C-alpha positions as CSV (number, residue, x, y, z in Angstrom):
1,M,0.0,0.0,0.0
2,K,1.3,3.4,-0.9
3,R,1.9,6.3,1.6
4,V,-0.9,8.3,0.0
5,F,-3.2,5.7,1.5
6,F,-2.6,7.1,5.0
7,L,-2.5,10.7,3.9
8,L,-6.0,10.3,2.5
9,L,-7.1,8.8,5.8
10,T,-6.0,12.0,7.5
11,A,-7.9,14.1,5.0
12,T,-11.0,12.0,5.2
13,V,-11.1,12.2,9.0
14,G,-10.7,16.0,8.8
15,F,-12.9,16.9,5.9
16,C,-15.6,14.4,5.0
17,V,-18.6,16.4,6.0
18,T,-19.3,18.0,2.6
19,G,-22.7,18.9,1.2
20,I,-23.5,21.8,3.5
21,A,-23.1,24.4,0.7
22,Q,-23.1,21.9,-2.2
23,T,-25.4,22.9,-5.0
24,Q,-24.8,20.0,-7.4
25,K,-26.0,16.5,-6.5
26,V,-24.2,13.3,-7.5
27,V,-26.0,11.5,-10.2
28,A,-27.3,8.0,-9.7
29,D,-26.0,7.4,-6.1
30,K,-25.4,3.7,-5.3
31,I,-23.5,1.4,-3.0
32,V,-19.9,0.9,-4.4
33,A,-18.4,-1.0,-1.6
34,Q,-19.1,-2.8,1.7
35,I,-16.8,-3.8,4.5
36,G,-18.4,-5.7,7.3
37,D,-21.8,-4.0,7.9
38,K,-20.5,-0.6,6.7
39,I,-21.4,0.6,3.2
40,I,-19.7,3.2,1.0
41,L,-21.8,5.2,-1.4
42,H,-20.8,6.6,-4.8
43,S,-21.5,10.0,-3.3
44,D,-19.2,9.4,-0.4
45,I,-16.3,9.1,-2.9
46,Y,-17.1,12.3,-4.8
47,N,-18.0,14.3,-1.7
48,A,-14.6,13.4,-0.3
49,I,-13.0,14.6,-3.5
50,D,-14.9,17.8,-3.4
51,D,-13.8,18.4,0.2
52,Y,-10.2,17.8,-0.8
53,K,-10.6,20.4,-3.5
54,R,-12.0,22.8,-1.0
55,Q,-9.0,22.2,1.2
56,A,-6.8,23.1,-1.8
57,D,-8.7,26.3,-2.3
58,A,-8.4,27.2,1.3
59,T,-4.6,26.7,1.2
60,G,-4.1,28.6,-2.0
61,G,-4.3,25.7,-4.3
62,K,-1.3,23.9,-2.7
63,V,-3.0,20.6,-2.3
64,Q,-3.0,18.4,-5.4
65,L,-5.4,15.5,-6.1
66,P,-3.6,12.1,-6.3
67,P,-3.7,10.2,-9.6
68,N,-6.9,8.2,-10.1
69,P,-8.6,10.1,-7.3
70,E,-11.7,7.8,-7.3
71,C,-9.4,4.8,-6.5
72,S,-7.5,6.7,-3.9
73,F,-10.5,8.1,-2.1
74,L,-12.2,4.7,-2.1
75,E,-9.1,3.4,-0.4
76,G,-9.4,6.1,2.2
77,Q,-13.1,5.2,2.8
78,L,-12.2,1.5,3.2
79,V,-9.5,2.4,5.7
80,Q,-11.9,4.5,7.7
81,K,-14.7,1.9,7.7
82,A,-12.2,-0.9,8.8
83,L,-11.0,1.3,11.7
84,V,-14.5,2.1,12.8
85,I,-15.4,-1.6,12.8
86,Q,-12.3,-2.4,14.9
87,A,-13.1,0.5,17.3
88,G,-16.4,-1.2,17.9
89,K,-14.8,-4.5,18.6
90,D,-12.3,-2.8,21.0
91,S,-15.2,-0.9,22.6
92,L,-13.5,2.5,22.2
93,P,-15.4,5.1,24.1
94,L,-17.3,8.0,22.5
95,T,-20.0,9.5,24.6
96,D,-23.1,11.3,23.3
97,D,-21.8,14.5,25.1
98,E,-18.4,14.2,23.3
99,L,-20.1,13.7,20.0
100,D,-22.4,16.6,20.6
101,A,-19.4,18.8,21.4
102,L,-17.7,17.7,18.1
103,L,-20.9,18.5,16.2
104,D,-21.2,21.9,17.9
105,N,-17.6,22.7,17.0
106,R,-18.2,21.7,13.3
107,V,-21.4,23.8,13.0
108,R,-19.7,26.8,14.6
109,Y,-16.9,26.5,12.0
110,F,-19.5,26.5,9.2
111,I,-21.3,29.5,10.8
112,S,-18.0,31.4,10.9
113,Q,-17.3,30.6,7.3
114,Y,-20.7,31.7,6.1
115,G,-21.1,34.7,8.4
116,S,-24.2,33.8,10.4
117,Q,-26.4,31.0,11.4
118,Q,-29.2,32.3,9.1
119,E,-26.9,32.4,6.1
120,L,-25.7,28.9,6.8
121,E,-29.3,27.6,7.0
122,T,-30.3,29.5,3.9
123,I,-27.4,28.0,1.9
124,A,-27.9,24.5,3.3
125,G,-31.7,24.6,3.0
126,K,-31.8,23.1,6.5
127,T,-31.9,24.1,10.1
128,V,-28.8,23.9,12.3
129,Y,-30.5,21.0,14.1
130,Q,-31.0,19.1,10.7
131,I,-27.4,19.8,9.7
132,K,-26.2,18.3,13.0
133,E,-28.3,15.2,12.5
134,D,-26.9,14.8,8.9
135,L,-23.4,15.1,10.3
136,R,-23.9,12.9,13.3
137,Q,-22.9,9.6,11.7
138,P,-20.0,10.7,9.6
139,V,-18.5,12.7,12.4
140,K,-18.9,9.8,14.8
141,E,-17.2,7.5,12.3
142,N,-14.4,10.0,11.7
143,Q,-13.7,10.3,15.5
144,L,-13.8,6.6,16.1
145,A,-11.4,6.0,13.2
146,T,-9.1,8.6,14.6
147,Q,-9.2,7.1,18.0
148,M,-8.5,3.6,16.6
149,R,-5.5,4.7,14.6
150,E,-4.2,6.6,17.7
151,K,-4.6,3.4,19.7
152,I,-2.7,1.3,17.2
153,L,0.2,3.8,17.1
154,A,0.1,4.9,20.7
155,N,3.4,3.3,21.7
156,V,5.3,3.9,18.5
157,K,8.7,5.6,19.1
158,I,11.8,6.1,17.0
159,T,15.4,5.5,18.1
160,P,18.5,7.3,16.8
161,V,19.6,4.1,15.1
162,E,16.3,3.9,13.2
163,V,16.6,7.6,12.2
164,K,20.1,7.0,10.9
165,E,19.0,3.9,9.0
166,Y,16.0,5.8,7.5
167,F,18.2,8.6,6.4
168,S,20.8,6.3,4.8
169,K,18.1,4.8,2.5
170,I,17.3,8.2,1.0
171,P,19.1,8.5,-2.4
172,K,21.7,11.3,-2.1
173,D,20.5,13.0,-5.2
174,S,17.0,13.2,-3.7
175,L,18.0,15.0,-0.5
176,P,16.4,18.5,-0.4
177,Y,18.3,21.7,-0.5
178,L,17.3,23.7,2.5
179,E,17.3,27.5,2.8
180,S,18.7,29.1,5.9
181,Q,16.5,28.4,9.0
182,L,16.4,30.4,12.2
183,E,15.2,29.8,15.8
184,I,14.0,33.1,17.3
185,N,12.7,34.2,20.7
186,Q,11.2,37.6,21.4
187,I,10.0,39.9,24.2
188,I,7.1,42.2,23.3
189,V,5.7,45.2,25.1
190,Y,2.7,47.4,24.1
191,P,3.0,51.2,24.7
192,K,0.1,52.5,26.8
193,A,-2.0,55.3,25.4
194,N,-2.4,58.3,27.7
195,K,-5.7,58.8,29.5
196,D,-6.9,61.7,27.3
197,V,-6.5,59.6,24.1
198,E,-8.2,56.6,25.7
199,E,-11.1,58.8,26.9
200,Y,-11.5,60.2,23.4
201,S,-11.9,56.6,22.0
202,I,-14.4,55.8,24.7
203,N,-16.5,58.8,23.8
204,Q,-16.4,57.7,20.1
205,L,-17.7,54.3,21.0
206,N,-20.4,55.7,23.2
207,E,-21.5,58.0,20.4
208,W,-21.8,55.1,17.9
209,K,-23.7,53.1,20.5
210,K,-26.2,56.0,20.9
211,Q,-26.6,56.3,17.1
212,V,-27.4,52.6,16.6
213,E,-29.8,52.6,19.5
214,A,-31.5,55.7,18.1
215,G,-31.8,54.0,14.7
216,K,-29.6,56.5,13.0
217,Q,-26.8,54.0,12.1
218,K,-26.5,50.3,11.6
219,F,-23.9,48.5,13.8
220,D,-22.4,46.4,11.0
221,N,-21.9,49.5,8.8
222,L,-20.1,51.3,11.6
223,A,-17.9,48.2,12.2
224,K,-17.0,48.1,8.5
225,L,-16.0,51.8,8.6
226,Y,-14.3,52.1,11.9
227,S,-13.4,48.8,13.6
228,M,-9.7,48.0,14.0
229,D,-10.3,44.2,14.2
230,P,-8.9,43.1,10.8
231,G,-10.2,39.5,11.2
232,V,-13.9,40.5,11.0
233,R,-14.0,44.0,9.8
234,E,-15.4,43.1,6.3
235,N,-18.3,41.1,7.7
236,G,-19.5,43.8,10.0
237,G,-17.5,42.8,13.1
238,Q,-19.3,39.5,13.4
239,Y,-18.3,36.4,15.4
240,A,-20.0,33.1,16.2
241,V,-19.2,32.1,19.8
242,N,-20.1,29.4,22.3
243,R,-20.2,29.8,26.1
244,N,-17.8,26.9,26.4
245,D,-15.1,28.4,24.2
246,K,-11.8,29.2,26.0
247,Q,-9.8,31.2,23.5
248,W,-11.5,34.6,23.9
249,D,-10.4,37.5,26.1
250,P,-12.2,36.9,29.5
251,T,-13.5,40.5,29.9
252,W,-14.8,40.7,26.3
253,F,-16.3,37.2,26.5
254,A,-18.0,37.8,29.9
255,A,-19.7,40.9,28.6
256,I,-21.4,39.0,25.7
257,W,-23.5,36.8,28.0
258,K,-25.0,39.8,29.8
259,L,-26.6,41.0,26.6
260,K,-30.1,40.3,25.2
261,E,-30.7,40.1,21.5
262,G,-30.3,43.5,19.8
263,Q,-28.7,45.0,22.9
264,I,-25.3,46.8,22.8
265,S,-22.8,46.7,25.7
266,P,-21.2,49.6,27.4
267,V,-17.6,50.2,26.4
268,I,-15.5,47.2,27.3
269,K,-11.7,47.3,27.8
270,S,-9.9,44.1,26.9
271,K,-6.3,43.2,26.4
272,F,-6.8,44.0,22.7
273,G,-8.3,47.5,23.1
274,L,-11.7,49.1,23.6
275,H,-15.0,47.6,22.3
276,I,-18.7,47.8,22.1
277,I,-20.5,44.6,21.5
278,Q,-24.0,43.9,20.0
279,M,-25.8,40.6,20.5
280,V,-27.3,39.6,17.2
281,S,-28.9,36.3,18.1
282,R,-28.6,33.7,20.8
283,A,-29.7,30.0,21.1
284,G,-28.7,28.4,24.4
285,D,-24.9,28.5,24.7
286,D,-24.4,29.6,21.0
287,A,-24.5,33.3,20.1
288,I,-23.8,35.5,17.1
289,V,-22.3,38.9,18.1
290,R,-20.8,41.9,16.4
291,H,-18.2,44.3,17.9
292,I,-16.3,47.4,17.1
293,L,-12.7,47.6,18.3
294,L,-10.8,50.8,18.7
295,L,-7.1,50.9,19.5
296,P,-6.3,54.2,21.2
297,S,-3.3,55.6,19.3
298,V,-0.1,56.0,21.1
299,T,2.3,58.9,20.7
300,A,6.0,58.9,19.8
301,G,6.8,59.6,23.4
302,E,5.0,56.5,24.6
303,I,6.7,54.4,22.1
304,K,10.0,55.9,23.2
305,E,9.2,55.1,26.8
306,A,8.5,51.4,25.9
307,T,11.7,51.3,23.9
308,G,13.6,52.5,26.9
309,R,12.1,49.8,29.1
310,L,13.1,47.1,26.7
311,D,16.6,48.6,26.2
312,S,17.1,48.1,29.9
313,V,15.9,44.5,29.7
314,R,18.3,43.9,26.8
315,T,21.2,45.4,28.8
316,M,20.5,43.0,31.7
317,V,20.4,40.0,29.3
318,M,23.6,40.9,27.6
319,A,25.3,41.4,30.9
320,G,24.2,38.0,32.1
321,R,22.2,39.3,35.0
322,I,19.1,37.5,33.7
323,N,18.6,34.9,30.9
324,F,16.3,35.6,28.0
325,G,13.7,33.0,29.0
326,A,13.4,34.5,32.5
327,A,13.2,38.0,31.0
328,V,10.3,36.8,28.8
329,S,8.4,35.6,31.8
330,Q,9.0,38.8,33.7
331,Y,8.6,41.5,31.0
332,S,6.9,40.2,27.9
333,E,3.3,41.3,27.3
334,D,2.6,38.9,24.5
335,E,0.4,36.1,25.8
336,N,0.9,34.0,22.7
337,S,4.6,33.5,23.4
338,K,5.0,34.4,27.1
339,N,4.6,30.9,28.3
340,N,7.0,29.2,25.8
341,G,10.0,31.4,26.4
342,G,9.0,33.9,23.7
343,Q,9.5,31.3,21.0
344,V,8.4,32.4,17.5
345,M,6.7,29.5,15.7
346,A,5.7,28.7,12.2
347,Q,2.0,27.9,11.4
348,D,2.8,24.2,11.4
349,G,4.2,24.4,14.9
350,S,7.9,24.2,13.8
351,T,10.4,26.3,15.7
352,F,12.6,26.6,12.6
353,L,11.6,29.5,10.3
354,T,12.9,30.8,7.0
355,I,13.3,34.5,6.2
356,D,10.2,34.5,4.0
357,Q,8.1,33.4,7.0
358,L,9.1,36.5,9.0
359,D,7.5,40.0,8.9
360,K,9.6,42.8,7.5
361,D,10.1,44.4,10.9
362,M,11.5,41.1,12.3
363,V,13.9,40.8,9.4
364,I,15.1,44.4,10.2
365,A,15.6,43.4,13.9
366,L,17.6,40.4,12.9
367,K,20.0,42.3,10.6
368,N,23.6,41.7,11.6
369,L,22.8,39.4,14.5
370,N,24.8,36.3,15.2
371,P,23.4,33.3,17.1
372,G,23.3,34.3,20.8
373,D,22.8,38.0,20.1
374,V,19.8,40.1,21.2
375,S,18.6,42.9,19.0
376,K,18.1,46.5,20.0
377,P,14.4,47.4,20.6
378,V,12.4,47.8,17.4
379,A,9.0,49.4,17.1
380,Y,6.4,47.8,14.8
381,K,2.7,47.0,14.4
382,D,1.5,43.5,15.2
383,D,-1.0,41.4,13.3
384,R,-3.9,43.3,15.0
385,A,-2.4,46.7,14.0
386,R,-1.4,47.5,17.6
387,D,1.7,49.5,18.2
388,A,4.3,47.3,19.9
389,V,8.1,47.3,20.6
390,R,10.2,44.1,20.8
391,I,13.7,42.8,21.3
392,V,14.6,39.6,19.4
393,Y,17.0,36.8,20.5
394,L,18.6,34.8,17.6
395,R,19.0,31.4,19.1
396,S,20.3,29.6,16.1
397,R,20.8,30.0,12.3
398,T,21.6,27.3,9.8
399,E,23.4,28.1,6.5
400,P,21.7,27.0,3.3
401,H,22.6,23.3,2.8
402,V,21.7,19.9,1.6
403,Q,19.7,18.1,4.3
404,N,21.9,16.2,6.7
405,L,21.7,14.4,10.0
406,K,23.8,16.9,11.9
407,D,21.8,20.1,11.1
408,D,18.4,18.6,10.5
409,Y,18.1,15.7,12.9
410,N,14.7,16.7,14.4
411,A,13.0,17.0,11.0
412,I,14.5,13.8,9.8
413,A,13.5,12.0,13.0
414,Q,9.9,13.2,12.5
415,A,9.9,11.9,8.9
416,A,11.3,8.6,10.1
417,L,8.7,8.3,12.8
418,E,5.9,9.0,10.3
419,H,7.4,6.4,7.9
420,K,7.5,3.8,10.8
421,K,3.9,4.6,11.7
422,N,2.9,4.1,8.0
423,Q,4.6,0.7,8.0
424,I,2.9,-0.4,11.2
425,M,-0.5,0.7,9.8
426,Q,0.2,-1.3,6.6
427,K,1.1,-4.4,8.6
428,W,-2.0,-3.9,10.7
429,F,-4.3,-3.8,7.7
430,K,-2.5,-6.7,6.1
431,D,-3.2,-8.8,9.2
432,H,-6.8,-7.6,9.5
433,I,-8.2,-7.2,6.0
434,N,-9.0,-10.9,5.6
435,T,-11.0,-10.8,8.8
436,Y,-13.6,-8.5,7.2
437,Y,-16.4,-9.2,4.7
438,V,-15.4,-7.1,1.7
439,N,-17.4,-6.4,-1.4
440,I,-16.3,-3.8,-4.0
441,D,-18.2,-2.8,-7.2
442,K,-16.5,-4.1,-10.3
443,Q,-16.0,-0.6,-11.7
444,F,-13.0,-0.4,-9.3
445,N,-11.4,-3.7,-10.3
446,G,-8.7,-1.7,-12.1
447,C,-7.6,0.2,-9.0
448,V,-4.1,-1.0,-8.3
449,N,-4.0,0.7,-4.9
450,I,-6.9,-1.4,-3.4
451,A,-5.5,-4.7,-4.6
452,P,-5.4,-6.1,-1.0
453,W,-9.1,-5.3,-0.5
454,L,-9.9,-6.9,-3.9
455,Q,-7.9,-9.9,-2.9
456,A,-9.8,-10.1,0.4
457,Q,-13.0,-10.0,-1.5
458,N,-11.8,-12.9,-3.8
459,N,-10.7,-14.9,-0.7
460,G,-14.1,-14.4,0.8
461,A,-15.8,-15.5,-2.4
462,S,-13.6,-18.6,-2.6
463,A,-14.3,-19.5,1.0
464,S,-18.0,-19.3,0.5
465,K,-18.0,-21.8,-2.4
């Protein structure tokens, strides 16, 4: 079995709840395969392909369909069904409460994509309740398949000897050429606006609140014009939230649940700035809200004061009076990196970054730094357009090079671990396929990648004679 087999399992588990905004229906749906008591429909295959294409769109077209996608995605469906059957045999737990939480998360994701619950229901032609019921079985199977795979691979580890052996088998002319990679830590502080500027922003928000309440303005129009929250400015400042969510600012989040539908909060001060919040709709623990965020502007003097504070921190670090990690804990105001030593991380969770993954101000801060150096304080605007000042510690830098064990051990070890997991999963299926009843429509007889499944079907047919 090829490695794509397991990549497709991951994609299936993550994405196989299509049809919410699907306008075209699959023609002549039918059962194309069965494993045990689980059936696979013609539409399951093509819905999975459509989901994979949507994933490609969401990532800028970087995801490519495999050759013969119908064969590959049937393989993914067979894998999932087999794991679900085994999860049942092993009595893996999945409570109704856990399933309901998964469904709620999925529906909230759809609401965030389409802008509102009403828009989602309009596009789907179904109520949220009906959508959840449609998703219940596929989401349940996805979760059980994931749990079963995790159980099979729970104790898989990789040793240095195995890493070296894995690397030695890679053809030398196939080793990738890697750009320079950096490990970076930072300390960030946010200059504080003076009271007069903050009071002016509060008065602005209060005036907009009065205008909306008097019917002179619409909240979403004001959000589009004035809100400084780039994430939702274009959709009128709208968010879908749930009372059990943990990622929100506590002050902002607590204010939501005090509001009735249509009501607007007083001015709220959170770690991100100043807000007014409007409750659009609420159903139990789910709510749709809009907000307007203002960031009181800071003066050059306030930025200078923050720069001076960080310059003092840098002096202490450079003199060895405090190490950088301790300085992060004591002085950094960035909650995203405060608890991990100020580590700057890539979107995939890697601590190694290339220059093109850094913002331009970070590149300026790193100029002329050697590993172990700390930059002078640099003022910049963060991804929420807030004024900030930071110092940057360059922990390590690799030179451009062909991949090798010395410089790239962690990345190679991770690849070796994934390879080992794939081999274990292949062996697991080889040992288990013949224990299942398998029946596959003859239209897939030419699919080379599902040969073990077709062989299991033939073995079952021979045994029944």
